[in-house]
N, CA, C and O atoms as a Tinker XYZ file with bonds, in Angstrom:
   316  protein
     1  N    -18.143000  -22.760000    9.967000    73     2
     2  CA   -17.012000  -21.934000    9.921000    64     1     3
     3  C    -15.718000  -22.376000   10.297000    63     2     4     5
     4  O    -15.598000  -22.550000   11.510000    81     3
     5  N    -14.687000  -22.613000    9.588000    73     3     6
     6  CA   -13.665000  -22.911000   10.347000    64     5     7
     7  C    -13.354000  -22.143000   11.713000    63     6     8     9
     8  O    -13.942000  -21.136000   12.106000    81     7
     9  N    -12.438000  -22.735000   12.282000    73     7    10
    10  CA   -11.714000  -22.630000   13.515000    64     9    11
    11  C    -10.446000  -22.552000   13.597000    63    10    12    13
    12  O     -9.753000  -23.436000   13.093000    81    11
    13  N     -9.776000  -21.257000   14.384000    73    11    14
    14  CA    -8.188000  -21.256000   14.850000    64    13    15
    15  C     -7.925000  -20.899000   15.795000    63    14    16    17
    16  O     -7.993000  -19.734000   16.187000    81    15
    17  N     -7.516000  -21.955000   16.447000    73    15    18
    18  CA    -6.880000  -21.526000   17.895000    64    17    19
    19  C     -5.338000  -21.279000   17.998000    63    18    20    21
    20  O     -4.425000  -22.001000   17.595000    81    19
    21  N     -5.284000  -20.140000   18.606000    73    19    22
    22  CA    -3.814000  -19.761000   18.717000    64    21    23
    23  C     -3.264000  -19.896000   20.055000    63    22    24    25
    24  O     -3.941000  -19.579000   21.034000    81    23
    25  N     -2.128000  -20.328000   20.159000    73    23    26
    26  CA    -1.748000  -20.586000   21.952000    64    25    27
    27  C     -0.693000  -19.999000   22.125000    63    26    28    29
    28  O      0.026000  -20.087000   21.130000    81    27
    29  N     -0.247000  -19.415000   22.965000    73    27    30
    30  CA     1.046000  -18.924000   23.842000    64    29    31
    31  C      1.213000  -17.616000   23.386000    63    30    32    33
    32  O      2.345000  -17.191000   23.156000    81    31
    33  N      0.068000  -16.824000   23.204000    73    31    34
    34  CA    -0.016000  -15.274000   22.992000    64    33    35
    35  C      0.644000  -14.472000   24.049000    63    34    36    37
    36  O      0.080000  -14.479000   25.144000    81    35
    37  N      1.727000  -13.786000   23.928000    73    35    38
    38  CA     2.164000  -12.877000   24.835000    64    37    39
    39  C      1.157000  -11.858000   25.745000    63    38    40    41
    40  O      0.285000  -11.185000   25.195000    81    39
    41  N      1.337000  -11.838000   26.877000    73    39    42
    42  CA     0.236000  -10.978000   27.917000    64    41    43
    43  C     -0.093000   -9.762000   27.017000    63    42    44    45
    44  O     -1.247000   -9.621000   26.612000    81    43
    45  N      1.119000   -8.663000   26.609000    73    43    46
    46  CA     1.208000   -7.613000   26.189000    64    45    47
    47  C      0.148000   -7.465000   25.074000    63    46    48    49
    48  O     -0.627000   -6.515000   24.960000    81    47
    49  N      0.223000   -8.454000   24.336000    73    47    50
    50  CA    -0.645000   -8.973000   22.933000    64    49    51
    51  C     -2.098000   -8.875000   23.534000    63    50    52    53
    52  O     -2.793000   -7.872000   23.373000    81    51
    53  N     -2.491000   -9.934000   24.204000    73    51    54
    54  CA    -3.661000   -9.992000   24.854000    64    53    55
    55  C     -4.311000   -8.736000   25.561000    63    54    56    57
    56  O     -5.509000   -8.498000   25.407000    81    55
    57  N     -3.536000   -7.979000   26.301000    73    55    58
    58  CA    -3.795000   -6.834000   26.642000    64    57    59
    59  C     -3.962000   -5.873000   25.592000    63    58    60    61
    60  O     -4.806000   -4.992000   25.757000    81    59
    61  N     -3.309000   -5.908000   24.573000    73    59    62
    62  CA    -3.723000   -4.966000   23.608000    64    61    63
    63  C     -4.859000   -5.186000   22.990000    63    62    64    65
    64  O     -5.592000   -4.200000   22.914000    81    63
    65  N     -5.336000   -6.394000   22.412000    73    63    66
    66  CA    -6.461000   -7.024000   21.592000    64    65    67
    67  C     -7.637000   -6.655000   22.657000    63    66    68    69
    68  O     -8.708000   -6.339000   22.140000    81    67
    69  N     -7.564000   -6.657000   24.295000    73    67    70
    70  CA    -8.594000   -5.902000   24.911000    64    69    71
    71  C     -8.721000   -4.880000   24.915000    63    70    72    73
    72  O     -9.906000   -4.555000   24.980000    81    71
    73  N     -7.829000   -3.849000   24.862000    73    71    74
    74  CA    -7.892000   -2.342000   24.794000    64    73    75
    75  C     -8.457000   -2.195000   23.478000    63    74    76    77
    76  O     -9.502000   -1.547000   23.426000    81    75
    77  N     -7.981000   -2.670000   22.372000    73    75    78
    78  CA    -8.545000   -2.179000   20.817000    64    77    79
    79  C    -10.108000   -2.725000   20.759000    63    78    80    81
    80  O    -10.979000   -2.129000   20.125000    81    79
    81  N    -10.332000   -3.892000   21.479000    73    79    82
    82  CA   -11.839000   -4.552000   21.264000    64    81    83
    83  C    -12.650000   -3.657000   22.356000    63    82    84    85
    84  O    -13.872000   -3.802000   22.326000    81    83
    85  N    -12.228000   -2.933000   23.124000    73    83    86
    86  CA   -12.996000   -2.103000   24.131000    64    85    87
    87  C    -13.318000   -0.910000   23.143000    63    86    88    89
    88  O    -14.466000   -0.554000   22.879000    81    87
    89  N    -12.318000   -0.408000   22.695000    73    87    90
    90  CA   -12.095000    1.029000   21.525000    64    89    91
    91  C    -13.122000    0.737000   20.799000    63    90    92    93
    92  O    -13.861000    1.655000   20.440000    81    91
    93  N    -13.351000   -0.384000   20.484000    73    91    94
    94  CA   -14.343000   -0.892000   18.956000    64    93    95
    95  C    -15.583000   -1.140000   19.263000    63    94    96    97
    96  O    -16.367000   -1.110000   18.314000    81    95
    97  N    -16.065000   -1.410000   20.440000    73    95    98
    98  CA   -17.126000   -1.975000   21.332000    64    97    99
    99  C    -17.599000   -2.971000   20.632000    63    98   100   101
   100  O    -18.640000   -3.121000   19.993000    81    99
   101  N    -16.280000   -3.930000   20.934000    73    99   102
   102  CA   -16.656000   -5.458000   20.318000    64   101   103
   103  C    -15.879000   -6.149000   21.222000    63   102   104   105
   104  O    -15.255000   -5.737000   22.201000    81   103
   105  N    -16.045000   -7.661000   20.595000    73   103   106
   106  CA   -15.402000   -8.830000   21.390000    64   105   107
   107  C    -14.045000   -8.736000   21.030000    63   106   108   109
   108  O    -13.582000   -8.168000   20.041000    81   107
   109  N    -13.462000   -9.326000   21.894000    73   107   110
   110  CA   -11.904000   -9.850000   21.811000    64   109   111
   111  C    -11.780000  -10.509000   20.479000    63   110   112   113
   112  O    -10.947000  -10.143000   19.650000    81   111
   113  N    -12.661000  -11.535000   20.277000    73   111   114
   114  CA   -12.633000  -12.328000   18.925000    64   113   115
   115  C    -13.217000  -11.699000   18.061000    63   114   116   117
   116  O    -12.896000  -12.252000   17.009000    81   115
   117  N    -14.169000  -10.523000   17.746000    73   115   118
   118  CA   -14.202000  -10.138000   16.711000    64   117   119
   119  C    -13.100000   -9.059000   16.154000    63   118   120   121
   120  O    -12.849000   -8.753000   14.988000    81   119
   121  N    -12.556000   -8.608000   17.317000    73   119   122
   122  CA   -11.427000   -7.509000   16.832000    64   121   123
   123  C    -10.498000   -8.673000   16.501000    63   122   124   125
   124  O     -9.775000   -8.404000   15.541000    81   123
   125  N    -10.347000   -9.621000   16.903000    73   123   126
   126  CA    -8.798000  -10.333000   16.393000    64   125   127
   127  C     -9.146000  -11.117000   14.887000    63   126   128   129
   128  O     -8.260000  -11.486000   14.117000    81   127
   129  N    -10.500000  -11.274000   14.657000    73   127   130
   130  CA   -10.851000  -11.586000   13.290000    64   129   131
   131  C    -10.945000  -10.036000   12.179000    63   130   132   133
   132  O    -10.954000  -10.129000   10.952000    81   131
   133  N    -10.984000   -9.168000   12.665000    73   131   134
   134  CA   -10.797000   -8.027000   11.968000    64   133   135
   135  C     -9.399000   -7.697000   11.867000    63   134   136   137
   136  O     -9.017000   -7.178000   10.818000    81   135
   137  N     -8.439000   -7.954000   12.949000    73   135   138
   138  CA    -6.883000   -7.920000   12.448000    64   137   139
   139  C     -6.566000   -9.031000   11.376000    63   138   140   141
   140  O     -5.863000   -8.790000   10.394000    81   139
   141  N     -7.000000   -9.981000   11.568000    73   139   142
   142  CA    -6.503000  -10.582000   10.784000    64   141   143
   143  C     -6.815000  -10.695000    9.282000    63   142   144   145
   144  O     -6.034000  -11.063000    8.405000    81   143
   145  N     -8.655000  -10.148000    9.078000    73   143   146
   146  CA    -8.765000  -10.126000    8.022000    64   145   147
   147  C     -8.179000   -8.975000    7.076000    63   146   148   149
   148  O     -7.986000   -8.940000    5.860000    81   147
   149  N     -7.951000   -7.961000    8.198000    73   147   150
   150  CA    -7.108000   -6.959000    7.320000    64   149   151
   151  C     -5.719000   -7.214000    6.866000    63   150   152   153
   152  O     -5.200000   -7.018000    5.767000    81   151
   153  N     -5.142000   -7.795000    8.194000    73   151   154
   154  CA    -3.584000   -7.807000    8.021000    64   153   155
   155  C     -3.475000   -8.909000    6.666000    63   154   156   157
   156  O     -2.690000   -8.507000    5.808000    81   155
   157  N     -4.066000  -10.066000    6.396000    73   155   158
   158  CA    -3.968000  -11.231000    5.411000    64   157   159
   159  C     -4.314000  -10.017000    4.213000    63   158   160   161
   160  O     -3.527000   -9.861000    3.280000    81   159
   161  N     -5.239000   -9.396000    4.302000    73   159   162
   162  CA    -5.381000   -8.789000    2.631000    64   161   163
   163  C     -4.379000   -7.795000    2.609000    63   162   164   165
   164  O     -3.935000   -7.755000    1.462000    81   163
   165  N     -3.818000   -6.980000    3.332000    73   163   166
   166  CA    -2.627000   -6.356000    3.135000    64   165   167
   167  C     -1.378000   -7.158000    2.628000    63   166   168   169
   168  O     -0.768000   -6.810000    1.617000    81   167
   169  N     -1.072000   -8.110000    3.285000    73   167   170
   170  CA    -0.171000   -8.988000    2.758000    64   169   171
   171  C     -0.134000   -9.557000    1.176000    63   170   172   173
   172  O      0.823000   -9.654000    0.408000    81   171
   173  N     -1.659000   -9.922000    0.979000    73   171   174
   174  CA    -1.514000  -10.314000   -0.196000    64   173   175
   175  C     -1.589000   -9.033000   -1.349000    63   174   176   177
   176  O     -1.310000   -9.198000   -2.537000    81   175
   177  N     -1.936000   -7.984000   -0.867000    73   175   178
   178  CA    -1.970000   -7.117000   -2.234000    64   177   179
   179  C     -0.287000   -6.476000   -2.210000    63   178   180   181
   180  O      0.282000   -5.891000   -3.132000    81   179
   181  N      0.232000   -6.794000   -0.903000    73   179   182
   182  CA     1.891000   -6.216000   -1.115000    64   181   183
   183  C      2.461000   -7.568000   -2.150000    63   182   184   185
   184  O      3.096000   -7.420000   -3.194000    81   183
   185  N      2.092000   -8.724000   -1.612000    73   183   186
   186  CA     3.008000   -9.807000   -2.204000    64   185   187
   187  C      2.496000   -9.750000   -3.652000    63   186   188   189
   188  O      3.345000   -9.965000   -4.516000    81   187
   189  N      1.244000   -9.494000   -4.050000    73   187   190
   190  CA     1.005000   -9.201000   -5.316000    64   189   191
   191  C      1.513000   -7.964000   -6.147000    63   190   192   193
   192  O      1.355000   -7.949000   -7.368000    81   191
   193  N      2.084000   -6.996000   -5.523000    73   191   194
   194  CA     2.787000   -5.664000   -6.191000    64   193   195
   195  C      3.566000   -6.320000   -7.424000    63   194   196   197
   196  O      4.233000   -7.343000   -7.576000    81   195
   197  N      3.152000   -5.208000   -8.268000    73   195   198
   198  CA     4.281000   -5.239000   -9.209000    64   197   199
   199  C      5.362000   -4.225000   -9.319000    63   198   200   201
   200  O      5.308000   -3.305000   -8.502000    81   199
   201  N      6.311000   -4.227000  -10.161000    73   199   202
   202  CA     7.298000   -3.034000   -9.804000    64   201   203
   203  C      6.603000   -1.593000  -10.427000    63   202   204   205
   204  O      7.063000   -0.468000  -10.231000    81   203
   205  N      5.463000   -1.893000  -11.170000    73   203   206
   206  CA     4.979000   -0.666000  -11.470000    64   205   207
   207  C      4.199000   -0.103000  -10.561000    63   206   208   209
   208  O      4.126000    1.123000  -10.477000    81   207
   209  N      3.369000   -1.093000   -9.595000    73   207   210
   210  CA     2.870000   -0.468000   -8.413000    64   209   211
   211  C      3.963000    0.133000   -7.788000    63   210   212   213
   212  O      3.499000    1.151000   -7.275000    81   211
   213  N      5.341000    0.059000   -7.506000    73   211   214
   214  CA     5.964000    0.533000   -6.498000    64   213   215
   215  C      6.768000    1.934000   -7.346000    63   214   216   217
   216  O      7.862000    2.315000   -6.930000    81   215
   217  N      6.228000    2.489000   -8.318000    73   215   218
   218  CA     7.461000    3.130000   -9.009000    64   217   219
   219  C      6.920000    4.443000   -8.967000    63   218   220   221
   220  O      6.606000    4.978000  -10.030000    81   219
   221  N      6.769000    5.034000   -7.890000    73   219   222
   222  CA     6.985000    6.385000   -7.665000    64   221   223
   223  C      5.475000    6.901000   -7.391000    63   222   224   225
   224  O      4.466000    6.224000   -7.585000    81   223
   225  N      5.512000    8.227000   -6.904000    73   223   226
   226  CA     4.400000    8.903000   -6.686000    64   225   227
   227  C      3.214000    8.731000   -7.810000    63   226   228   229
   228  O      3.574000    8.202000   -8.861000    81   227
   229  N      2.013000    9.074000   -7.712000    73   227   230
   230  CA     1.441000    8.718000   -6.390000    64   229   231
   231  C      1.234000    7.245000   -5.486000    63   230   232   233
   232  O      0.754000    7.045000   -4.370000    81   231
   233  N      1.721000    6.493000   -6.327000    73   231   234
   234  CA     1.139000    5.030000   -6.268000    64   233   235
   235  C      1.750000    4.944000   -4.792000    63   234   236   237
   236  O      1.156000    4.797000   -3.724000    81   235
   237  N      3.139000    5.082000   -5.061000    73   235   238
   238  CA     4.222000    4.835000   -3.814000    64   237   239
   239  C      3.807000    5.077000   -2.503000    63   238   240   241
   240  O      4.190000    4.405000   -1.545000    81   239
   241  N      2.526000    6.642000   -2.391000    73   239   242
   242  CA     2.486000    7.035000   -1.250000    64   241   243
   243  C      1.101000    5.987000   -0.683000    63   242   244   245
   244  O      0.976000    5.520000    0.449000    81   243
   245  N      0.460000    5.867000   -1.486000    73   243   246
   246  CA    -0.757000    5.153000   -1.449000    64   245   247
   247  C     -0.755000    3.487000   -1.159000    63   246   248   249
   248  O     -1.742000    2.802000   -0.888000    81   247
   249  N      0.527000    3.076000   -1.286000    73   247   250
   250  CA     0.913000    1.283000   -1.027000    64   249   251
   251  C      0.618000    1.260000    0.208000    63   250   252   253
   252  O      1.337000    1.865000    1.004000    81   251
   253  N     -0.567000    0.517000    0.658000    73   251   254
   254  CA     0.077000   -0.337000    1.947000    64   253   255
   255  C      0.719000   -1.521000    2.249000    63   254   256   257
   256  O      0.164000   -2.585000    1.975000    81   255
   257  N      1.811000   -1.495000    2.777000    73   255   258
   258  CA     2.625000   -2.814000    3.073000    64   257   259
   259  C      1.880000   -3.489000    4.139000    63   258   260   261
   260  O      0.845000   -3.044000    4.635000    81   259
   261  N      2.517000   -4.699000    4.501000    73   259   262
   262  CA     2.340000   -5.317000    5.531000    64   261   263
   263  C      2.744000   -4.616000    6.810000    63   262   264   265
   264  O      2.007000   -4.844000    7.770000    81   263
   265  N      3.675000   -3.884000    6.993000    73   263   266
   266  CA     4.153000   -3.226000    8.219000    64   265   267
   267  C      3.871000   -1.747000    8.216000    63   266   268   269
   268  O      4.277000   -1.073000    9.162000    81   267
   269  N      3.152000   -1.143000    7.143000    73   267   270
   270  CA     2.796000    0.430000    7.338000    64   269   271
   271  C      1.473000    0.843000    6.371000    63   270   272   273
   272  O      1.122000    0.702000    5.200000    81   271
   273  N      1.042000    1.355000    7.434000    73   271   274
   274  CA    -0.150000    1.861000    6.653000    64   273   275
   275  C     -0.344000    3.445000    6.405000    63   274   276   277
   276  O      0.132000    4.190000    7.261000    81   275
   277  N     -1.138000    4.126000    5.077000    73   275   278
   278  CA    -0.702000    5.259000    4.631000    64   277   279
   279  C     -1.474000    6.357000    6.025000    63   278   280   281
   280  O     -1.288000    7.568000    5.903000    81   279
   281  N     -2.116000    5.963000    6.996000    73   279   282
   282  CA    -2.740000    6.458000    7.917000    64   281   283
   283  C     -2.194000    6.312000    9.024000    63   282   284   285
   284  O     -2.501000    7.154000    9.868000    81   283
   285  N     -1.236000    5.254000    9.421000    73   283   286
   286  CA    -0.704000    5.370000   10.784000    64   285   287
   287  C      0.429000    6.426000   10.987000    63   286   288   289
   288  O      1.193000    6.886000   10.139000    81   287
   289  N      0.341000    6.713000   12.403000    73   287   290
   290  CA     1.410000    7.276000   12.659000    64   289   291
   291  C      2.552000    6.837000   13.336000    63   290   292   293
   292  O      2.408000    5.745000   13.886000    81   291
   293  N      3.690000    7.394000   13.460000    73   291   294
   294  CA     4.946000    6.625000   14.304000    64   293   295
   295  C      4.554000    6.414000   15.110000    63   294   296   297
   296  O      3.785000    7.295000   15.493000    81   295
   297  N      4.663000    5.336000   15.937000    73   295   298
   298  CA     4.852000    4.802000   17.285000    64   297   299
   299  C      5.901000    4.044000   17.900000    63   298   300   301
   300  O      6.887000    3.580000   17.327000    81   299
   301  N      5.495000    3.927000   19.570000    73   299   302
   302  CA     6.474000    2.890000   19.932000    64   301   303
   303  C      5.853000    1.511000   20.146000    63   302   304   305
   304  O      4.879000    1.481000   20.898000    81   303
   305  N      6.174000    0.623000   19.723000    73   303   306
   306  CA     5.848000   -1.043000   19.820000    64   305   307
   307  C      6.291000   -1.231000   21.339000    63   306   308   309
   308  O      7.315000   -0.851000   21.907000    81   307
   309  N      5.047000   -2.034000   21.876000    73   307   310
   310  CA     5.870000   -2.613000   23.578000    64   309   311
   311  C      5.726000   -4.242000   23.392000    63   310   312   313
   312  O      5.258000   -4.934000   24.296000    81   311
   313  N      6.165000   -4.787000   22.155000    73   311   314
   314  CA     6.219000   -6.199000   22.215000    64   313   315
   315  C      7.727000   -6.421000   22.403000    63   314   316
   316  O      8.176000   -7.563000   22.500000    81   315
């Protein structure tokens, strides 16, 4: 399986990853894989969306963008 090394991550990102991993009862590496997998899938869905996909309810409310998921609540970001 391929390997990816990510350098120069901010301490806040590492701390956040540690918290998420602990909350999911998994390793930081497993949590990073989950975040990357979900993020890439969302970006690919968004980039392949057509105008029909974006043309109003209900599909507009169901569409997940790379930045917002329908189940996310507004929150402050510490980056």
